[in-house]
C-alpha positions as CSV (number, residue, x, y, z in Angstrom):
1,M,-0.1,0.0,0.0
2,R,1.3,3.6,-0.8
3,A,0.0,6.9,0.1
4,D,-0.6,8.0,-3.3
5,D,-3.0,4.7,-4.6
6,L,-5.8,5.8,-5.9
7,V,-9.0,4.0,-4.9
8,P,-12.9,4.2,-5.6
9,L,-14.7,6.2,-3.0
10,G,-17.2,3.6,-2.5
11,R,-20.2,4.1,-4.9
12,T,-19.7,7.8,-5.5
13,G,-17.7,7.4,-8.7
14,L,-15.0,9.6,-7.4
15,R,-11.3,8.1,-6.7
16,V,-9.1,9.2,-3.8
17,S,-5.7,8.7,-2.5
18,R,-5.1,6.4,0.4
19,L,-3.7,9.3,2.3
20,G,-5.8,12.6,2.8
21,L,-4.8,15.8,4.1
22,G,-6.8,17.4,7.1
23,L,-6.8,21.0,6.8
24,A,-7.7,22.3,10.2
25,S,-4.1,22.7,11.2
26,V,-3.6,25.4,8.3
27,G,-6.7,27.4,9.4
28,G,-4.7,28.0,12.8
29,L,-5.7,24.9,15.0
30,F,-4.0,25.7,18.3
31,A,-1.1,27.8,16.8
32,P,-0.8,30.1,13.9
33,V,0.4,29.0,10.6
34,P,1.7,31.6,8.4
35,E,-0.1,31.9,5.0
36,D,3.4,30.8,3.1
37,R,3.6,27.9,5.1
38,A,0.2,26.7,4.8
39,A,0.7,26.9,0.9
40,A,3.7,25.0,1.1
41,T,1.9,22.2,3.0
42,L,-0.5,21.9,0.6
43,D,2.0,21.9,-2.3
44,R,4.3,19.3,-0.7
45,A,1.2,17.1,-0.3
46,W,0.3,17.5,-3.9
47,Q,3.9,16.6,-4.8
48,L,3.8,13.4,-2.9
49,G,0.6,12.3,-4.4
50,V,-2.1,13.3,-2.2
51,R,-5.4,13.9,-3.8
52,L,-7.8,14.0,-1.1
53,Y,-8.2,17.3,0.9
54,D,-10.9,18.0,3.8
55,T,-11.6,21.3,5.1
56,A,-14.5,22.9,6.6
57,P,-15.9,26.6,7.3
58,V,-15.2,26.6,10.9
59,Y,-11.5,25.6,10.7
60,G,-9.9,28.9,11.2
61,Y,-13.5,30.8,10.5
62,G,-13.2,30.6,6.7
63,R,-9.2,30.8,6.7
64,S,-8.6,27.1,5.9
65,E,-11.1,27.1,2.9
66,T,-9.4,30.4,1.5
67,R,-5.9,29.0,1.8
68,T,-7.0,25.7,0.3
69,G,-8.7,27.3,-2.6
70,A,-5.6,29.6,-3.3
71,A,-3.3,26.7,-3.1
72,L,-5.2,24.1,-5.4
73,A,-6.4,26.9,-7.9
74,T,-3.5,26.1,-10.3
75,R,-4.1,22.3,-10.0
76,P,-6.6,20.7,-12.6
77,R,-9.8,20.4,-11.1
78,D,-10.5,16.6,-11.9
79,A,-7.0,15.4,-10.3
80,Y,-8.3,15.9,-6.8
81,V,-11.2,15.5,-4.3
82,L,-12.1,18.3,-2.0
83,C,-14.4,18.0,0.9
84,T,-15.8,20.7,3.1
85,K,-18.7,20.7,5.8
86,V,-21.7,22.4,6.5
87,G,-23.5,23.0,9.9
88,R,-22.0,26.2,10.9
89,I,-22.2,29.7,9.1
90,I,-19.2,32.3,9.6
91,E,-20.5,35.6,10.2
92,P,-19.7,38.8,11.9
93,G,-20.4,38.2,15.7
94,G,-21.0,34.7,15.3
95,T,-21.1,33.2,19.1
96,D,-20.4,29.8,18.7
97,T,-16.8,30.3,19.0
98,Q,-14.2,27.7,19.9
99,P,-10.9,28.8,21.8
100,I,-9.0,26.1,19.8
101,W,-8.3,28.6,17.0
102,A,-5.4,30.9,17.1
103,D,-5.6,34.4,15.7
104,P,-9.0,33.9,13.8
105,P,-10.3,36.9,11.7
106,P,-11.4,39.5,13.9
107,G,-15.0,40.0,14.6
108,M,-16.0,36.7,12.8
109,G,-17.4,33.8,14.5
110,P,-19.5,30.6,13.6
111,R,-23.2,30.1,14.2
112,L,-24.9,26.7,14.3
113,D,-27.3,26.0,11.5
114,Y,-28.5,23.0,10.2
115,S,-31.6,24.2,8.3
116,Y,-32.0,23.8,4.7
117,A,-31.4,27.4,4.1
118,G,-28.7,27.6,6.4
119,V,-27.0,24.8,4.5
120,M,-27.6,26.2,1.1
121,R,-25.9,29.5,2.3
122,S,-22.9,27.8,3.8
123,V,-22.2,25.8,0.8
124,E,-22.6,29.3,-1.5
125,E,-20.0,31.0,0.9
126,S,-17.7,28.1,1.0
127,L,-17.7,28.0,-2.9
128,E,-16.6,31.8,-2.9
129,R,-14.0,31.3,-0.3
130,L,-12.7,28.1,-2.3
131,G,-13.1,29.7,-5.7
132,L,-14.9,26.7,-6.9
133,D,-18.2,26.1,-8.6
134,H,-18.5,22.7,-7.2
135,V,-17.3,20.5,-4.0
136,D,-16.8,16.6,-4.4
137,V,-17.6,15.7,-0.8
138,L,-20.0,17.5,1.4
139,H,-20.0,16.4,5.3
140,V,-22.8,17.4,7.8
141,H,-20.5,18.5,10.5
142,D,-21.1,17.3,13.9
143,P,-24.6,16.4,13.5
144,D,-25.2,15.5,17.1
145,E,-24.9,19.2,17.8
146,D,-28.8,19.3,16.4
147,F,-29.5,16.0,15.3
148,T,-33.2,16.1,14.3
149,T,-32.4,19.3,12.1
150,A,-29.3,17.9,10.6
151,V,-30.8,14.2,9.7
152,S,-34.1,15.8,8.1
153,E,-33.1,19.5,6.7
154,A,-29.4,19.3,6.3
155,Y,-29.6,16.0,4.8
156,R,-32.4,17.0,2.2
157,A,-30.4,20.0,1.2
158,L,-27.3,18.1,0.6
159,A,-29.6,15.4,-1.3
160,D,-30.7,18.2,-3.3
161,L,-27.2,19.5,-4.2
162,R,-26.2,16.0,-5.3
163,A,-29.0,15.7,-7.4
164,R,-28.1,19.2,-9.1
165,G,-24.3,18.3,-9.4
166,V,-23.1,20.9,-6.9
167,I,-21.6,18.2,-4.9
168,G,-20.5,14.7,-6.0
169,A,-21.2,13.0,-2.6
170,V,-23.0,13.3,0.7
171,S,-21.4,12.6,3.9
172,I,-21.2,13.0,7.4
173,G,-18.3,14.2,9.6
174,V,-18.5,12.8,13.2
175,N,-16.5,12.2,16.6
176,H,-19.0,9.5,17.7
177,A,-19.9,6.3,15.9
178,P,-23.2,5.6,17.2
179,V,-24.2,9.1,16.0
180,A,-23.2,8.3,12.6
181,A,-25.0,5.1,12.6
182,A,-28.0,6.5,13.8
183,F,-28.0,9.1,10.9
184,L,-27.7,6.4,8.3
185,R,-30.4,4.4,9.8
186,T,-32.6,7.5,10.0
187,A,-31.8,9.6,6.8
188,A,-34.2,9.2,4.0
189,P,-32.9,6.8,1.1
190,P,-30.4,6.5,-0.5
191,G,-28.7,8.1,2.4
192,P,-25.3,9.5,2.6
193,D,-22.4,8.1,0.4
194,C,-19.7,8.5,3.0
195,V,-18.6,8.8,6.5
196,L,-15.5,11.0,7.8
197,L,-15.1,9.2,11.4
198,A,-12.4,11.2,13.7
199,G,-10.8,9.5,16.6
200,R,-13.0,6.1,16.9
201,Y,-11.0,3.7,14.8
202,N,-7.5,3.5,15.8
203,L,-5.0,1.5,17.7
204,L,-6.3,2.8,20.9
205,D,-10.0,3.3,20.0
206,Q,-11.9,0.6,18.2
207,S,-15.4,1.7,19.0
208,G,-16.2,2.5,15.3
209,L,-16.2,-1.5,15.0
210,D,-19.0,-1.9,17.2
211,E,-21.8,-0.8,14.7
212,L,-20.8,1.7,12.3
213,L,-18.1,-0.1,10.2
214,P,-20.2,-3.1,9.7
215,L,-23.2,-0.9,8.7
216,C,-21.2,0.8,6.2
217,G,-19.8,-2.1,4.7
218,E,-23.5,-3.5,4.4
219,R,-24.7,-0.4,2.7
220,G,-21.7,0.4,0.4
221,V,-20.7,3.5,2.5
222,A,-17.2,4.6,2.2
223,V,-15.3,5.4,5.5
224,M,-12.6,8.0,5.6
225,V,-10.8,7.6,9.0
226,A,-9.3,10.6,10.8
227,G,-7.4,11.3,14.3
228,V,-5.3,8.1,13.9
229,Y,-2.6,9.8,15.7
230,Q,-4.5,10.4,18.8
231,S,-3.0,13.9,18.9
232,G,0.5,12.3,18.9
233,L,0.0,10.1,21.8
234,L,1.6,7.3,20.4
235,A,4.5,9.3,19.4
236,D,5.2,11.1,22.6
237,P,3.1,9.8,25.7
238,R,4.9,12.1,28.1
239,P,2.5,14.0,30.4
240,G,1.8,17.6,29.2
241,A,3.0,16.7,25.5
242,P,0.7,18.1,22.7
243,H,-1.7,15.2,22.9
244,G,-3.7,17.0,25.5
245,Y,-3.4,14.8,28.6
246,G,-2.1,16.9,31.5
247,T,-1.7,13.4,33.0
248,V,-2.0,10.3,30.9
249,P,-4.2,7.9,32.6
250,A,-2.3,5.0,34.0
251,E,-4.1,2.4,31.9
252,L,-3.9,4.2,28.9
253,A,-0.3,4.9,29.5
254,A,0.5,1.2,30.0
255,R,-1.3,0.4,26.7
256,V,0.6,2.9,24.9
257,R,4.0,1.5,26.4
258,A,3.1,-1.9,25.4
259,L,2.2,-0.8,21.9
260,R,5.6,1.0,21.5
261,T,7.3,-2.0,22.8
262,V,5.7,-4.3,19.8
263,C,6.7,-1.5,17.4
264,A,10.3,-1.5,18.7
265,D,10.5,-5.1,18.5
266,F,9.4,-5.1,14.8
267,G,11.4,-2.1,13.7
268,V,8.1,-0.4,13.0
269,P,7.5,3.5,13.9
270,P,4.5,3.8,16.0
271,L,2.7,6.4,13.9
272,A,3.2,4.0,10.9
273,A,1.3,1.6,12.7
274,A,-1.4,4.1,13.6
275,V,-1.7,5.3,10.0
276,R,-2.0,1.8,8.6
277,F,-4.2,0.1,11.2
278,P,-7.6,1.4,9.9
279,F,-7.0,-0.3,6.3
280,G,-7.8,-3.7,7.7
281,H,-11.4,-2.9,7.3
282,P,-12.7,-3.3,3.8
283,A,-15.1,0.0,4.3
284,V,-12.2,2.2,4.8
285,T,-10.8,4.0,1.5
286,S,-8.7,6.7,3.2
287,V,-7.1,7.7,6.1
288,V,-7.1,11.8,6.7
289,V,-4.0,13.3,8.8
290,G,-3.3,16.6,9.8
291,A,-0.3,18.6,9.1
292,R,0.9,22.2,9.6
293,S,4.2,21.9,7.6
294,P,5.5,20.4,4.6
295,E,8.0,17.9,6.8
296,E,4.7,16.7,8.5
297,V,3.3,15.7,5.2
298,A,6.1,14.0,4.2
299,D,6.5,12.2,7.4
300,S,2.8,10.9,7.1
301,V,3.4,9.7,3.8
302,A,6.6,7.8,4.6
303,Y,4.7,6.2,7.5
304,L,1.9,4.9,5.3
305,N,4.4,3.7,2.8
306,H,6.4,2.0,5.5
307,P,6.7,-1.9,5.0
308,F,5.0,-4.1,7.7
309,P,5.7,-8.0,8.5
310,A,2.5,-9.9,8.9
311,A,3.6,-10.8,12.2
312,F,3.2,-7.7,13.7
313,W,-0.4,-7.4,13.9
314,L,-0.7,-11.1,15.1
315,T,1.6,-10.0,17.7
316,L,-0.4,-7.0,19.0
317,K,-3.6,-9.6,19.0
318,A,-1.4,-12.1,20.9
319,R,-0.7,-9.4,23.7
320,G,-4.2,-8.3,24.1
321,L,-3.6,-4.9,22.3
322,L,-6.2,-5.6,19.7
323,P,-9.2,-7.6,20.1
324,G,-9.0,-11.1,18.4
325,G,-11.4,-10.4,15.9
326,T,-10.2,-6.9,14.7
327,P,-9.5,-7.0,10.9
328,T,-6.0,-6.0,10.3
329,P,-4.2,-4.8,6.9
330,L,-2.5,-7.8,4.9
């Protein structure tokens, strides 16, 4: 498997690279990213064969979309797949602010809006920021914030946009696997084409396997997996490191140590194991990773391209670090 391998995105007719680039960081997630470095990050991804890009209006309150559009403006439009999201409108005085965005545009903020009209407005404004006339994949972002409206009005808007060719595929972007499963079961047929699942199918959390991934497999729904690095916990488990834990819980710390020991025994970088693991499930088409520099993009590509001995995954199961029935990569 290589990061630049192109594969079908489920039933959509789109083709995506195995590795996707998540663009929250270039919008200023946790720390500012200069405009030239954001552009260089996207350029490096392109040079290394990444052809799947995932942004959102809320990422830097429009900044990520604007930077993404500028960086991709000279690229052939049919050569990449671009995803963005709906559910939050960026406007002056928007009050649904999030402290995770460094140096956002002054006076601007997001407002939750999953209504039909709100989605249509959001898409129009995203296209303007991106400088495009269509989006390949549109996610309903965090539908658990207003599930009833999201699964009815937002989904209906996306289905209409899909029918008109303004978007290529309807998707949902979630942090909780049961929310995605409920959305798939509740939405009017034919339902979403894809799911972006963050943080719930990785070496430390396989809760996506309980219901969602089997359901996606049954329905031909493509899954893009994000959050595989667990904010760097596998790379640097020290307390206070950027993974967000002031003190890593003892049980989790022990699990990370055990995973890192197996990795060391096989000569496999822990982040290589993290980015490769989700591909064991046949519903997973791509893994989306964030980056704030060209070097981080290159590292992720190298991790996914890293060779793996078959015994590695068997050893993780034998030591109780993965459930016995977990599908693992070949």
